[in-house]
Backbone as JSON, one array per atom type, in Angstrom:
{
  "sequence": "MNLSGIAVSVSPRNYDETVTRLEELSGVEVHYQDPASARIVLVQEAESVDAEVAGLKQIKAIPGVVVAELVYHYFADDPNLDDPDPNEFDEASGISKSVLQRLNPN",
  "N": [[-7.94, 10.29, 7.24], [-5.81, 8.31, 5.68], [-2.8, 6.27, 6.09], [-0.36, 4.34, 4.52], [2.08, 2.03, 4.94], [4.17, 0.7, 2.46], [5.7, -1.95, 1.15], [7.77, -2.76, -1.47], [8.89, -4.84, -4.15], [10.68, -4.87, -7.16], [11.25, -5.58, -10.53], [14.54, -5.87, -11.4], [15.75, -5.16, -13.87], [14.1, -3.07, -14.75], [14.23, -1.06, -12.77], [14.71, 1.46, -12.48], [12.84, 2.7, -14.17], [10.4, 1.78, -12.85], [10.53, 2.93, -10.12], [10.27, 5.56, -10.87], [7.71, 5.67, -12.03], [6.2, 5.06, -9.58], [6.87, 7.16, -8.11], [5.51, 9.05, -9.42], [2.89, 8.74, -8.82], [-0.1, 9.94, -7.39], [-0.35, 10.9, -3.88], [1.59, 9.44, -2.93], [4.83, 8.57, -1.64], [8.15, 7.9, -1.93], [10.18, 6.38, 0.06], [12.43, 5.1, 0.78], [15.06, 3.35, -1.07], [16.58, 0.68, -2.72], [18.62, -0.16, -4.85], [20.38, -2.31, -5.33], [19.02, -4.55, -4.26], [16.42, -4.21, -5.38], [14.36, -3.33, -4.0], [11.94, -1.54, -2.33], [10.68, 1.07, -0.33], [7.48, 2.75, 0.51], [5.36, 5.34, 1.35], [1.87, 5.97, 1.22], [-0.83, 8.18, 1.06], [-4.09, 8.37, 1.72], [-7.58, 9.44, 1.31], [-9.43, 7.76, 2.23], [-10.42, 4.24, 3.31], [-11.24, 2.92, 1.09], [-10.05, 4.27, -0.9], [-7.46, 3.98, -0.15], [-7.04, 1.23, -0.55], [-7.5, 0.79, -3.26], [-5.47, 2.64, -4.19], [-3.41, 0.99, -3.67], [-3.85, -1.43, -5.26], [-3.32, 0.07, -7.65], [-0.55, 0.48, -7.76], [0.25, -2.25, -7.51], [-0.19, -3.11, -10.1], [1.67, -1.58, -11.63], [3.84, -1.97, -14.33], [6.79, -3.86, -14.0], [6.67, -3.92, -11.18], [7.07, -6.62, -8.82], [6.05, -7.55, -6.54], [3.86, -6.1, -4.1], [3.14, -5.16, -0.87], [1.11, -4.38, 1.93], [2.51, -3.18, 4.8], [2.33, -1.64, 7.05], [-0.34, 0.08, 8.61], [-2.31, 2.85, 9.12], [-5.3, 4.43, 10.33], [-7.46, 7.32, 10.29], [-10.72, 8.34, 11.74], [-12.92, 6.93, 9.57], [-15.87, 7.48, 7.81], [-16.65, 5.68, 6.1], [-16.27, 3.06, 6.75], [-17.37, -0.11, 7.48], [-16.89, -1.75, 9.63], [-17.54, -2.03, 12.85], [-15.55, -1.92, 15.01], [-12.7, -0.48, 14.99], [-10.38, -1.09, 15.94], [-10.1, -3.79, 15.74], [-7.87, -6.16, 14.86], [-6.55, -8.34, 12.77], [-4.88, -11.11, 13.79], [-2.67, -12.68, 12.63], [-1.8, -10.83, 10.5], [-1.69, -8.4, 11.65], [-3.02, -6.19, 10.43], [-5.86, -4.27, 10.05], [-9.05, -5.94, 10.3], [-11.24, -5.06, 8.47], [-9.93, -3.7, 6.4], [-8.35, -6.0, 5.37], [-10.69, -7.33, 4.17], [-11.43, -5.66, 2.35], [-9.08, -5.93, 0.6], [-9.08, -8.38, -0.02], [-11.73, -9.68, -1.32], [-12.93, -12.03, -1.67]],
  "CA": [[-6.69, 10.35, 6.39], [-5.2, 6.93, 5.94], [-1.61, 6.14, 5.66], [-0.09, 3.14, 4.25], [3.54, 1.81, 4.5], [4.06, -0.47, 1.52], [7.12, -2.68, 0.71], [7.67, -2.97, -3.03], [9.82, -5.48, -4.98], [10.55, -4.74, -8.47], [12.16, -6.36, -11.6], [16.07, -5.14, -11.38], [16.1, -4.4, -15.11], [13.2, -2.11, -15.02], [14.1, -0.57, -11.58], [14.68, 3.15, -12.55], [11.52, 3.29, -14.82], [9.41, 1.7, -12.1], [10.68, 4.01, -9.26], [9.84, 6.85, -11.56], [6.25, 5.65, -12.08], [5.79, 5.06, -8.31], [6.89, 8.69, -7.7], [4.34, 9.97, -10.27], [1.47, 8.37, -8.36], [-0.78, 11.05, -6.34], [-0.36, 10.33, -2.64], [2.58, 8.4, -2.81], [6.17, 9.23, -1.49], [9.03, 6.84, -2.03], [11.08, 6.78, 1.45], [13.63, 4.31, 0.48], [15.44, 2.73, -2.2], [17.8, -0.3, -2.57], [18.64, -0.79, -6.24], [20.89, -3.63, -5.11], [18.03, -5.53, -3.92], [15.45, -3.99, -6.02], [13.39, -3.08, -2.98], [11.43, 0.03, -2.18], [9.52, 1.46, 0.82], [6.94, 3.91, 0.29], [4.32, 5.65, 2.16], [0.69, 6.19, 0.58], [-1.95, 8.7, 1.72], [-5.46, 8.41, 0.9], [-8.68, 10.09, 2.07], [-10.43, 6.57, 2.86], [-9.84, 2.98, 3.24], [-11.32, 2.34, -0.18], [-9.08, 4.95, -1.79], [-6.0, 3.39, 0.11], [-7.01, -0.12, -1.23], [-7.36, 1.34, -4.64], [-3.96, 2.98, -4.51], [-2.43, -0.33, -3.53], [-4.12, -2.14, -6.29], [-2.61, 0.78, -8.86], [0.69, 0.39, -7.28], [0.68, -3.63, -7.93], [-0.51, -3.08, -11.5], [2.63, -0.88, -12.44], [4.74, -2.74, -15.02], [7.84, -3.96, -13.33], [6.29, -4.37, -9.86], [6.93, -7.79, -8.74], [5.19, -7.78, -5.31], [3.77, -4.8, -3.32], [2.51, -5.45, 0.29], [0.85, -3.34, 3.04], [3.21, -3.5, 5.91], [1.65, -0.78, 8.02], [-1.64, 0.86, 8.18], [-3.09, 3.88, 10.05], [-6.43, 5.32, 9.53], [-8.18, 7.95, 11.23], [-12.07, 8.0, 11.66], [-13.46, 7.09, 8.39], [-17.16, 7.12, 7.77], [-17.02, 4.71, 5.03], [-15.87, 1.83, 7.47], [-18.43, -0.62, 8.17], [-16.41, -2.41, 10.77], [-17.83, -1.17, 14.17], [-14.61, -1.94, 15.96], [-11.68, -0.34, 13.77], [-9.18, -1.63, 16.77], [-10.16, -5.3, 15.69], [-7.17, -6.56, 14.03], [-6.01, -9.68, 12.25], [-3.63, -11.4, 14.69], [-1.51, -13.0, 11.75], [-1.06, -9.7, 9.82], [-1.66, -7.09, 12.15], [-3.96, -5.49, 9.78], [-7.55, -4.29, 10.26], [-10.08, -7.04, 9.44], [-12.06, -4.39, 7.5], [-8.92, -3.51, 5.45], [-8.13, -7.15, 4.61], [-11.77, -7.77, 3.72], [-11.27, -4.95, 1.02], [-8.02, -6.34, -0.15], [-9.21, -9.9, -0.54], [-13.09, -9.64, -1.1], [-13.48, -13.46, -1.76]],
  "C": [[-6.22, 8.97, 6.67], [-3.75, 6.64, 5.37], [-1.02, 4.76, 5.57], [1.52, 2.94, 3.89], [3.66, 0.47, 3.77], [5.5, -0.89, 1.18], [6.76, -3.11, -0.49], [9.13, -3.74, -3.55], [9.62, -5.17, -6.33], [11.6, -5.35, -9.21], [13.53, -5.38, -11.47], [16.33, -4.46, -12.59], [15.3, -3.51, -15.4], [13.2, -1.17, -13.83], [13.99, 0.85, -11.65], [13.39, 3.56, -12.91], [10.4, 2.95, -13.84], [9.52, 2.51, -10.82], [10.06, 5.14, -9.62], [8.4, 6.83, -11.48], [5.72, 5.71, -10.55], [5.85, 6.25, -7.81], [6.01, 9.47, -8.14], [3.23, 9.93, -9.51], [1.14, 9.43, -7.27], [-0.64, 10.29, -4.89], [0.53, 9.47, -2.19], [4.04, 9.03, -2.68], [7.06, 8.03, -1.14], [10.08, 7.27, -0.8], [12.3, 6.18, 1.42], [13.89, 3.45, -0.62], [16.49, 1.96, -2.07], [17.85, -0.79, -3.92], [19.57, -2.06, -6.36], [20.14, -4.83, -5.03], [16.89, -5.28, -4.87], [14.35, -3.86, -5.08], [13.18, -1.72, -2.94], [10.56, 0.14, -1.02], [8.87, 2.67, 0.53], [5.63, 4.1, 1.24], [2.99, 6.23, 1.31], [-0.25, 7.0, 1.34], [-3.01, 8.92, 0.9], [-6.65, 9.0, 2.02], [-9.53, 8.86, 2.81], [-9.83, 5.17, 2.68], [-10.08, 2.31, 1.71], [-10.41, 3.0, -1.08], [-7.49, 4.2, -1.41], [-5.88, 2.08, -0.63], [-6.87, -0.01, -2.81], [-5.96, 1.72, -5.2], [-3.23, 1.75, -4.43], [-2.57, -1.12, -4.69], [-3.3, -1.28, -7.49], [-1.1, 0.55, -8.72], [1.21, -1.28, -8.03], [0.64, -3.7, -9.23], [0.61, -2.23, -12.28], [3.5, -1.83, -13.11], [6.16, -2.7, -14.27], [7.88, -4.27, -11.73], [6.22, -5.84, -9.6], [5.85, -8.22, -7.44], [5.09, -6.25, -4.66], [2.77, -5.28, -2.05], [2.32, -4.58, 1.32], [1.7, -3.75, 4.09], [2.65, -2.64, 7.29], [0.63, -0.12, 7.7], [-1.94, 1.65, 9.24], [-4.38, 4.56, 9.49], [-6.8, 6.18, 10.66], [-9.81, 7.66, 11.16], [-12.27, 8.22, 9.97], [-14.77, 6.49, 8.19], [-17.69, 6.28, 7.01], [-16.79, 3.19, 5.48], [-17.25, 1.26, 7.89], [-18.17, -1.64, 9.27], [-16.68, -1.62, 12.14], [-16.77, -1.03, 15.05], [-13.05, -1.78, 15.13], [-10.32, -0.74, 14.64], [-9.0, -3.27, 16.58], [-9.1, -5.61, 14.56], [-6.86, -7.99, 13.68], [-4.7, -10.12, 12.93], [-2.38, -11.82, 13.61], [-1.07, -11.93, 11.09], [-0.9, -8.64, 10.55], [-2.53, -5.94, 11.47], [-5.45, -5.32, 10.12], [-8.15, -5.21, 9.46], [-10.88, -6.38, 8.34], [-11.06, -4.16, 6.12], [-8.71, -4.82, 4.58], [-9.4, -7.55, 3.88], [-11.69, -6.99, 2.09], [-10.44, -5.5, 0.08], [-8.35, -7.68, -0.69], [-10.96, -10.06, -0.21], [-13.73, -11.04, -1.26], [-13.59, -14.14, -0.52]]
}
């Protein structure tokens, strides 16, 4: 199981519609909404890191989403991880290097 804390900024004029679309996504729960600043905090649950990354990409592709960034990541044992040390984190972001590589494959 993988849990992601994701901060989302949306277009103020499409705020309600964008929140509705986010709430409809499988594995996504909106935990905080601030219509005044058009910011949302959500948690995404996924079966694997690959599914987690795919879900984040899906969130970013929703019309009205200006930016969506992973701010917290937890993962249990994932047999698909090719990183032998899941505790190896990127110091700048605090995110697992294997997750960063999947988010930015280039």
